[in-house]
C-alpha distance (Angstrom), angle and dihedral (degrees) to the residues before:
residue distance angle dihedral
M1 . . .
I2 3.81 . .
I3 3.77 87.4 .
I4 3.77 90.2 60.2
E5 3.77 90.4 51.8
T6 3.77 89.0 50.0
A7 3.85 89.2 53.3
W8 3.83 90.0 53.1
V9 3.72 93.3 47.0
L10 3.82 91.1 50.7
S11 3.82 90.6 49.5
A12 3.86 88.3 54.9
Y13 3.85 84.7 62.0
E14 3.81 87.7 56.9
L15 3.78 96.5 -111.7
T16 3.76 112.4 157.7
Q17 3.81 120.5 -112.4
S18 3.80 88.6 -108.1
E19 3.81 90.9 52.8
I20 3.88 92.2 47.8
L21 3.85 91.5 49.1
S22 3.84 91.9 48.2
T23 3.84 89.5 49.3
L24 3.75 92.5 51.1
E25 3.81 92.1 46.4
S26 3.76 87.9 52.9
V27 3.78 91.0 51.6
A28 3.79 92.7 47.4
A29 3.79 90.8 50.8
D30 3.79 93.5 47.8
G31 3.76 111.1 98.3
R32 3.74 91.3 -149.4
F33 3.82 88.9 72.6
Q34 3.75 126.9 65.6
I35 3.80 111.2 -149.7
E36 3.77 114.0 -170.1
H37 3.80 108.1 -135.4
G38 3.74 92.1 9.0
S39 3.82 92.8 172.3
L40 3.85 88.3 56.9
L41 3.83 89.3 56.2
T42 3.78 92.7 46.7
E43 3.81 91.5 50.6
A44 3.86 91.2 46.9
I45 3.78 91.2 50.7
Q46 3.83 93.4 50.3
R47 3.78 90.8 49.0
T48 3.87 91.8 46.4
R49 3.83 88.9 54.0
K50 3.84 87.8 60.3
K51 3.85 97.8 44.0
G52 3.76 142.5 -40.5
D53 3.77 135.9 34.6
L54 3.80 128.8 -56.3
P55 3.87 97.5 -122.3
E56 3.78 90.3 50.9
H57 3.83 91.9 51.5
V58 3.83 92.6 45.8
A59 3.81 90.8 51.6
S60 3.87 92.0 48.7
I61 3.85 92.8 48.2
V62 3.71 91.7 48.7
A63 3.76 91.7 47.6
R64 3.78 91.2 48.9
R65 3.76 92.7 50.0
S66 3.79 88.1 50.7
G67 3.85 91.8 56.2
A68 3.87 101.0 -92.3
K69 3.82 113.5 141.7
K70 3.83 96.0 -159.7
T71 3.85 138.1 17.0
Q72 3.68 113.9 -145.4
T73 3.74 120.1 -136.4
F74 3.85 142.2 154.7
D75 3.73 91.8 -137.0
R76 3.85 107.7 110.5
A77 3.83 89.2 -169.6
V78 3.85 90.6 80.4
R79 3.79 98.1 46.4
L80 3.79 92.2 110.8
F81 3.86 91.3 63.1
P82 3.79 108.3 90.4
D83 3.87 93.7 -143.4
F84 3.81 92.4 62.6
E85 3.77 126.6 81.5
V86 3.82 110.3 -160.9
L87 3.73 113.3 -145.2
S88 3.80 126.4 -150.3
C89 3.76 121.5 -120.8
S90 3.75 92.8 -152.4
G91 3.73 114.4 104.8
């Protein structure tokens, strides 16, 4: 989850989401760094480029790999991804 913290820190420096994702891709591709579950990060970055936020996609991919069928969220932006179930805020 250090990579998620890195993304948040980069956003504090006002980098765009695209710039942050490109930076993380560069780090993941650089042999000097060892990224645990690098394929997970790559998949999450690809999905984030389509829609949604990186932490949300990381959580969903981890959940799916652990056997979950759906990840529940209130974020309507990811409703097109089949592994998310978008919850309603209305009571």
